N, C-alpha and C positions, 0 to 999 in steps of 0.2 A: 504494500500500500504506500509506503514511503516513497519508493521509486516512481510510482505512478503519479502521485501528487507532485513530486518534484519535477517530473517531466512536463506536466501540464503547466506549472508555473513558469518553467524555463521556456517552453515553446511560446507561451503567450508573451513573455518579455521579449523574445527575439522577434516575433511577428510585429509587435507594436512599434518597435524602434527601427525597423528595416529601412523605410524610406528616409528617415532622418539620418541614419547611419550612412546611407549612400550619399546624401548631400554633404554631410560633414567630411566624408572621405574625399569627395570631389574638391571641396574647398581646401583641404589640407594638401592635396596634390597640386592644385593651382599655386598654392603658396610655397611649394617646393619640398614637401615631405616625401621621403623615400618610401618605397614599398615596405621596407623593413620597419620603419617607424610606424607606419599605418598598421602593419600586422602586430607589432608590439602593443599598440593601443587596443586593438581588437582582443588580443590575448588577455590583457589586463581587465578590460570591460567584461568579457565573457566569464573569466574565472571569478570575478566579483559577483556577477549575476548567478553563477553556479553555486557559489558559497551561500548566497542569500536564499536562493530557491531551495537548496538542501536544508538549510536551517528552518525555513518556513514549513517545508514538508515534514521535517522531524517533529516540529512542535505540533503540527496537525495530527500526525500519526500517533504521537504520544498522548495527546489529548483525547483522540478518538479511542485509542486503546484503553485509556483509563476509564472513560465513560462506559464503554462496553463491558469492561471487567467489573466495575463497581456497580453499575446500575442495572445492566441487562442480565449478567450472569452471576452476580453476587460473589465474585471472586476477589481475593486480596490482590492488590496491585502495588508494584513498586517501580519507580523510574529506573530504567536500564540505561546506564551512562553510554552504552555503545550505540544506541539508536541515533543520537545527534551526530556522532562521529561517522556512522554509515551514511546518514543523510548528507552531511557535508561532503564526504568523499564522492558519493554518487552524483550529487549535483555538479561538483567540480569536473568530474570525468565526463559527464554528459555534455556540459558546456564546452569543454575542451575539444570534444569531437566535432563540434560545429564550426570552430574557428577556421580550419583550412578551407572548408566549403564556402563559408561566407566571405573569407578573405579573397579567394579567387573570383568569386562573383562580384564583389564590390570593386576590386582592382581591374577587372576586365572592362568595366564601363568607362568610356571616355569622359573626362571631367566636364567638358562643355555640354555633352548630352545629359549628364546627370543633373547639372545645374539648370538646364532649360526646363526640365520637366517632370 
């Protein structure tokens, strides 16, 4: 459940910022940024998004697990410290998988075309 929730948050964050990311990259290229600098900024952005989505997914999974255990099944529940770590790791890895794809896609567009429209 944690991975699914993290993936949903991650994909929505990527989709929401795609047009803006393309325009920002075009401006950076016009101002003289190298492909490496742009890729480094994408890595930083996506890893940060992955960490945050993993954290949010872990909180949601832990809360839902506690709710189900305590209210629905009347079971004792204790916070497992590994859940947030797994969520952070999964979110970061999933985000890192998208960087090469998006980097190629963003850098393939000519800056003039990206800024026009």
